[in-house]
OpenMM code with the backbone's topology and positions (N, CA, C; nanometers):
from openmm import Vec3, app, unit

residues = "MET ARG ALA HIS PRO ASP PHE ARG SER ASN LEU ASN GLU ILE PHE ASP ALA SER GLN VAL ASP ASP ILE ASP VAL THR ALA ALA ASP ILE ARG HIS LEU SER ALA VAL THR GLN ALA PHE THR SER VAL GLY VAL SER ILE LYS VAL ALA ILE VAL ALA PRO GLY ASP LEU GLU PHE GLY MET SER ARG MET TYR GLU MET LEU GLN SER GLN SER ILE ASN ALA LEU ARG VAL PHE ARG GLU ARG ALA LEU ALA GLU GLN TRP ILE ALA ALA CYS SER ALA".split()
positions = [
    Vec3(11.2551, -18.1989, 17.8908),
    Vec3(11.1408, -18.1206, 17.9286),
    Vec3(11.0771, -18.0557, 17.8050),
    Vec3(11.1605, -18.0040, 17.7156),
    Vec3(11.1063, -17.9398, 17.5956),
    Vec3(11.0301, -18.0366, 17.5068),
    Vec3(11.0618, -18.1648, 17.5144),
    Vec3(10.9966, -18.2639, 17.4297),
    Vec3(10.8583, -18.3041, 17.4808),
    Vec3(10.8260, -18.2713, 17.6034),
    Vec3(10.6963, -18.3086, 17.6600),
    Vec3(10.5844, -18.2355, 17.5854),
    Vec3(10.4748, -18.3061, 17.5522),
    Vec3(10.3678, -18.2434, 17.4732),
    Vec3(10.2990, -18.1254, 17.5421),
    Vec3(10.3037, -18.1191, 17.6734),
    Vec3(10.2409, -18.0080, 17.7458),
    Vec3(10.3345, -17.8893, 17.7676),
    Vec3(10.4587, -17.9016, 17.7219),
    Vec3(10.5557, -17.7947, 17.7452),
    Vec3(10.5162, -17.6695, 17.6679),
    Vec3(10.5205, -17.5560, 17.7384),
    Vec3(10.5004, -17.4256, 17.6752),
    Vec3(10.6193, -17.3387, 17.7141),
    Vec3(10.6805, -17.2779, 17.6171),
    Vec3(10.8043, -17.2035, 17.6411),
    Vec3(10.7811, -17.0651, 17.7008),
    Vec3(10.6561, -17.0230, 17.7150),
    Vec3(10.6307, -16.8873, 17.7628),
    Vec3(10.5762, -16.8828, 17.9050),
    Vec3(10.5953, -16.9871, 17.9820),
    Vec3(10.5432, -16.9910, 18.1181),
    Vec3(10.6380, -16.9245, 18.2168),
    Vec3(10.5827, -16.8426, 18.3049),
    Vec3(10.6608, -16.7904, 18.4156),
    Vec3(10.6785, -16.9029, 18.5165),
    Vec3(10.7871, -16.8990, 18.5919),
    Vec3(10.8108, -17.0110, 18.6821),
    Vec3(10.8782, -16.9677, 18.8113),
    Vec3(10.8578, -17.0526, 18.9111),
    Vec3(10.9272, -17.0383, 19.0387),
    Vec3(11.0106, -17.1638, 19.0567),
    Vec3(11.1404, -17.1448, 19.0729),
    Vec3(11.2307, -17.2549, 19.1039),
    Vec3(11.2590, -17.2463, 19.2529),
    Vec3(11.2115, -17.3442, 19.3273),
    Vec3(11.2198, -17.3398, 19.4733),
    Vec3(11.3293, -17.4344, 19.5222),
    Vec3(11.4359, -17.3770, 19.5759),
    Vec3(11.5483, -17.4550, 19.6276),
    Vec3(11.5466, -17.4607, 19.7803),
    Vec3(11.4306, -17.4358, 19.8391),
    Vec3(11.4243, -17.4289, 19.9852),
    Vec3(11.4417, -17.5648, 20.0530),
    Vec3(11.4251, -17.6735, 19.9823),
    Vec3(11.4419, -17.8057, 20.0410),
    Vec3(11.5769, -17.8692, 20.0049),
    Vec3(11.6662, -17.7917, 19.9478),
    Vec3(11.7974, -17.8433, 19.9093),
    Vec3(11.8796, -17.8710, 20.0349),
    Vec3(11.9295, -17.9935, 20.0452),
    Vec3(12.0133, -18.0324, 20.1585),
    Vec3(12.1619, -18.0240, 20.1265),
    Vec3(12.1946, -18.0462, 20.0002),
    Vec3(12.3341, -18.0490, 19.9576),
    Vec3(12.3392, -17.9959, 19.8156),
    Vec3(12.4464, -17.9290, 19.7823),
    Vec3(12.4592, -17.8742, 19.6477),
    Vec3(12.5946, -17.9140, 19.5900),
    Vec3(12.5896, -17.9683, 19.4705),
    Vec3(12.7111, -18.0097, 19.4016),
    Vec3(12.7162, -17.9374, 19.2673),
    Vec3(12.7220, -17.8061, 19.2747),
    Vec3(12.7217, -17.7208, 19.1569),
    Vec3(12.8397, -17.6253, 19.1693),
    Vec3(12.9112, -17.6111, 19.0600),
    Vec3(13.0258, -17.5212, 19.0589),
    Vec3(12.9906, -17.3922, 18.9841),
    Vec3(13.0768, -17.2950, 18.9946),
    Vec3(13.0586, -17.1717, 18.9190),
    Vec3(13.0574, -17.2016, 18.7690),
    Vec3(13.1393, -17.2972, 18.7253),
    Vec3(13.1410, -17.3361, 18.5835),
    Vec3(13.0058, -17.3954, 18.5427),
    Vec3(12.9431, -17.4713, 18.6319),
    Vec3(12.8104, -17.5264, 18.6043),
    Vec3(12.7083, -17.4150, 18.5861),
    Vec3(12.7162, -17.3126, 18.6684),
    Vec3(12.6234, -17.2002, 18.6592),
    Vec3(12.6448, -17.1243, 18.5281),
    Vec3(12.7705, -17.1066, 18.4888),
    Vec3(12.7984, -17.0403, 18.3612),
    Vec3(12.7444, -17.1230, 18.2442),
    Vec3(12.7586, -17.2544, 18.2521),
    Vec3(12.7059, -17.3424, 18.1473),
    Vec3(12.5533, -17.3335, 18.1418),
    Vec3(12.4883, -17.3381, 18.2564),
    Vec3(12.3427, -17.3257, 18.2620),
    Vec3(12.2979, -17.1933, 18.2011),
    Vec3(12.3689, -17.0872, 18.2300),
    Vec3(12.3349, -16.9569, 18.1738),
    Vec3(12.3463, -16.9583, 18.0211),
    Vec3(12.4501, -17.0216, 17.9691),
    Vec3(12.4686, -17.0302, 17.8239),
    Vec3(12.3565, -17.1109, 17.7594),
    Vec3(12.3168, -17.2201, 17.8225),
    Vec3(12.2065, -17.3021, 17.7708),
    Vec3(12.0767, -17.2213, 17.7719),
    Vec3(12.0540, -17.1485, 17.8799),
    Vec3(11.9342, -17.0645, 17.8898),
    Vec3(11.9346, -16.9592, 17.7801),
    Vec3(12.0487, -16.8960, 17.7574),
    Vec3(12.0592, -16.7950, 17.6516),
    Vec3(12.0247, -16.8550, 17.5161),
    Vec3(12.0780, -16.9727, 17.4866),
    Vec3(12.0512, -17.0368, 17.3581),
    Vec3(11.9028, -17.0710, 17.3440),
    Vec3(11.8437, -17.1175, 17.4522),
    Vec3(11.7039, -17.1577, 17.4496),
    Vec3(11.6115, -17.0390, 17.4291),
    Vec3(11.6434, -16.9264, 17.4900),
    Vec3(11.5552, -16.8102, 17.4806),
    Vec3(11.5937, -16.7157, 17.3675),
    Vec3(11.6935, -16.7492, 17.2910),
    Vec3(11.7354, -16.6614, 17.1814),
    Vec3(11.6306, -16.6537, 17.0717),
    Vec3(11.5312, -16.7410, 17.0749),
    Vec3(11.4249, -16.7382, 16.9749),
    Vec3(11.3247, -16.6271, 17.0030),
    Vec3(11.3411, -16.5534, 17.1115),
    Vec3(11.2595, -16.4371, 17.1368),
    Vec3(11.1429, -16.4557, 17.2314),
    Vec3(11.1348, -16.5683, 17.3007),
    Vec3(11.0273, -16.5917, 17.3960),
    Vec3(11.0815, -16.5647, 17.5359),
    Vec3(11.0391, -16.4549, 17.5964),
    Vec3(11.0897, -16.4218, 17.7285),
    Vec3(11.0034, -16.4864, 17.8363),
    Vec3(11.0669, -16.5159, 17.9480),
    Vec3(10.9967, -16.5724, 18.0627),
    Vec3(11.0383, -16.4975, 18.1883),
    Vec3(10.9579, -16.5134, 18.2924),
    Vec3(10.9904, -16.4587, 18.4233),
    Vec3(11.0210, -16.5755, 18.5150),
    Vec3(11.1354, -16.5713, 18.5794),
    Vec3(11.1783, -16.6787, 18.6681),
    Vec3(11.2120, -16.6206, 18.8040),
    Vec3(11.1472, -16.6744, 18.9055),
    Vec3(11.1785, -16.6395, 19.0436),
    Vec3(11.2464, -16.7601, 19.1058),
    Vec3(11.3615, -16.7398, 19.1639),
    Vec3(11.4334, -16.8475, 19.2314),
    Vec3(11.4224, -16.8234, 19.3817),
    Vec3(11.3749, -16.9248, 19.4534),
    Vec3(11.3655, -16.9186, 19.5989),
    Vec3(11.4855, -16.9938, 19.6543),
    Vec3(11.5716, -16.9228, 19.7250),
    Vec3(11.6951, -16.9821, 19.7757),
    Vec3(11.7247, -16.9261, 19.9145),
    Vec3(11.6664, -16.9848, 20.0184),
    Vec3(11.6881, -16.9318, 20.1530),
    Vec3(11.8279, -16.9577, 20.2091),
    Vec3(11.8935, -17.0641, 20.1661),
    Vec3(12.0272, -17.0963, 20.2152),
    Vec3(12.1330, -17.0084, 20.1511),
    Vec3(12.2393, -16.9802, 20.2251),
    Vec3(12.3432, -16.8895, 20.1768),
    Vec3(12.4103, -16.9376, 20.0484),
    Vec3(12.4471, -17.0655, 20.0415),
    Vec3(12.5154, -17.1162, 19.9225),
    Vec3(12.4226, -17.1142, 19.8018),
    Vec3(12.3012, -17.1621, 19.8197),
    Vec3(12.2046, -17.1632, 19.7104),
    Vec3(12.1730, -17.0204, 19.6646),
    Vec3(12.1609, -16.9301, 19.7605),
    Vec3(12.1339, -16.7904, 19.7279),
    Vec3(12.2502, -16.7308, 19.6479),
    Vec3(12.3713, -16.7567, 19.6911),
    Vec3(12.4886, -16.7037, 19.6208),
    Vec3(12.5008, -16.7565, 19.4791),
    Vec3(12.4808, -16.8858, 19.4624),
    Vec3(12.4887, -16.9445, 19.3285),
    Vec3(12.3748, -16.8926, 19.2398),
    Vec3(12.2585, -16.8759, 19.2991),
    Vec3(12.1439, -16.8240, 19.2239),
    Vec3(12.1665, -16.6786, 19.1834),
    Vec3(12.2274, -16.6006, 19.2718),
    Vec3(12.2591, -16.4616, 19.2381),
    Vec3(12.3624, -16.4547, 19.1257),
    Vec3(12.4556, -16.5501, 19.1236),
    Vec3(12.5521, -16.5560, 19.0141),
    Vec3(12.4783, -16.5808, 18.8821),
    Vec3(12.3839, -16.6739, 18.8830),
    Vec3(12.3036, -16.7026, 18.7645),
    Vec3(12.2237, -16.5789, 18.7239),
    Vec3(12.1654, -16.5104, 18.8225),
    Vec3(12.0895, -16.3885, 18.7943),
    Vec3(12.1786, -16.2845, 18.7264),
    Vec3(12.2991, -16.2683, 18.7760),
    Vec3(12.3926, -16.1730, 18.7175),
    Vec3(12.4266, -16.2111, 18.5736),
    Vec3(12.4523, -16.3391, 18.5503),
    Vec3(12.4858, -16.3851, 18.4155),
    Vec3(12.3692, -16.3680, 18.3186),
    Vec3(12.2482, -16.3685, 18.3713),
    Vec3(12.1295, -16.3518, 18.2879),
    Vec3(12.0845, -16.2064, 18.2757),
    Vec3(12.1607, -16.1136, 18.3309),
    Vec3(12.1171, -15.9735, 18.3354),
    Vec3(12.0979, -15.9119, 18.1967),
    Vec3(12.1638, -15.9614, 18.0964),
    Vec3(12.1472, -15.9089, 17.9603),
    Vec3(12.0487, -15.9915, 17.8784),
    Vec3(11.9872, -16.0899, 17.9419),
    Vec3(11.8926, -16.1789, 17.8754),
    Vec3(11.7588, -16.1089, 17.8543),
    Vec3(11.6776, -16.1628, 17.7650),
    Vec3(11.5411, -16.1118, 17.7482),
    Vec3(11.4518, -16.1561, 17.8638),
    Vec3(11.4999, -16.2493, 17.9448),
    Vec3(11.4228, -16.2991, 18.0583),
    Vec3(11.4314, -16.2035, 18.1768),
    Vec3(11.3289, -16.2059, 18.2598),
    Vec3(11.3324, -16.1359, 18.3877),
    Vec3(11.3565, -16.2425, 18.4933),
    Vec3(11.4600, -16.2258, 18.5712),
    Vec3(11.4967, -16.3262, 18.6708),
    Vec3(11.5327, -16.2556, 18.8006),
    Vec3(11.4762, -16.3054, 18.9115),
    Vec3(11.5087, -16.2497, 19.0427),
    Vec3(11.5225, -16.3631, 19.1418),
    Vec3(11.6073, -16.3418, 19.2397),
    Vec3(11.6330, -16.4399, 19.3447),
    Vec3(11.5745, -16.3864, 19.4754),
    Vec3(11.5070, -16.4746, 19.5468),
    Vec3(11.4422, -16.4393, 19.6732),
    Vec3(11.4802, -16.5393, 19.7809),
    Vec3(11.4804, -16.4957, 19.9028),
    Vec3(11.5013, -16.5870, 20.0156),
    Vec3(11.3689, -16.6443, 20.0647),
    Vec3(11.2577, -16.5780, 20.0334),
    Vec3(11.1267, -16.6219, 20.0803),
    Vec3(11.0334, -16.6483, 19.9621),
    Vec3(10.9631, -16.7616, 19.9665),
    Vec3(10.8729, -16.7999, 19.8575),
    Vec3(10.7593, -16.6991, 19.8391),
    Vec3(10.7044, -16.6471, 19.9484),
    Vec3(10.5930, -16.5532, 19.9367),
    Vec3(10.6316, -16.4319, 19.8523),
    Vec3(10.7522, -16.3819, 19.8703),
    Vec3(10.7984, -16.2676, 19.7912),
    Vec3(10.8157, -16.3053, 19.6443),
    Vec3(10.8642, -16.4267, 19.6199),
    Vec3(10.8788, -16.4745, 19.4827),
    Vec3(10.7425, -16.4860, 19.4149),
    Vec3(10.6445, -16.5381, 19.4879),
    Vec3(10.5099, -16.5512, 19.4328),
    Vec3(10.4492, -16.4144, 19.4025),
    Vec3(10.4714, -16.3181, 19.4902),
    Vec3(10.4206, -16.1825, 19.4671),
    Vec3(10.4827, -16.1216, 19.3419),
    Vec3(10.6128, -16.1419, 19.3256),
    Vec3(10.6816, -16.0861, 19.2089),
    Vec3(10.6313, -16.1503, 19.0800),
    Vec3(10.6169, -16.2830, 19.0787),
    Vec3(10.5654, -16.3524, 18.9601),
    Vec3(10.4242, -16.3042, 18.9286),
    Vec3(10.3401, -16.2913, 19.0311),
    Vec3(10.2025, -16.2451, 19.0087),
    Vec3(10.2018, -16.1037, 18.9510),
    Vec3(10.2898, -16.0179, 19.0007),
    Vec3(10.2972, -15.8801, 18.9496),
    Vec3(10.3442, -15.8778, 18.8051),
    Vec3(10.4336, -15.9678, 18.7695),
    Vec3(10.4832, -15.9752, 18.6326),
    Vec3(10.3754, -16.0263, 18.5376),
    Vec3(10.2859, -16.1103, 18.5900),
    Vec3(10.1818, -16.1720, 18.5071),
    Vec3(10.0617, -16.0810, 18.4910),
    Vec3(10.0521, -15.9802, 18.5741),
    Vec3(9.9336, -15.8932, 18.5717),
    Vec3(9.9369, -15.7968, 18.4547),
] * unit.nanometer
topology = app.Topology()
chain = topology.addChain("A")
for resn in residues:
    res = topology.addResidue(resn, chain)
    for name in ("N", "CA", "C"):
        topology.addAtom(name, app.Element.getBySymbol(name[0]), res)
């Protein structure tokens, strides 16, 4: 993704997991993802990420990621409803 010519590292984003039918992610995977995110954002470019996770498992794993990112320069929040995630991203961008 970073290699794509249109990629910009300062974009706020919504990660929507509302259509997830099955999840094959472990706690170790979430810790690894958090470490990769930390390395990527260590250059000082912060982003705002809203995760939409209406399902219990997806919500729990996303909250674990949110907790691991709590000391990051990024702002990250997990929501069960997309509308709330969109409102939060819009408020962060204003």
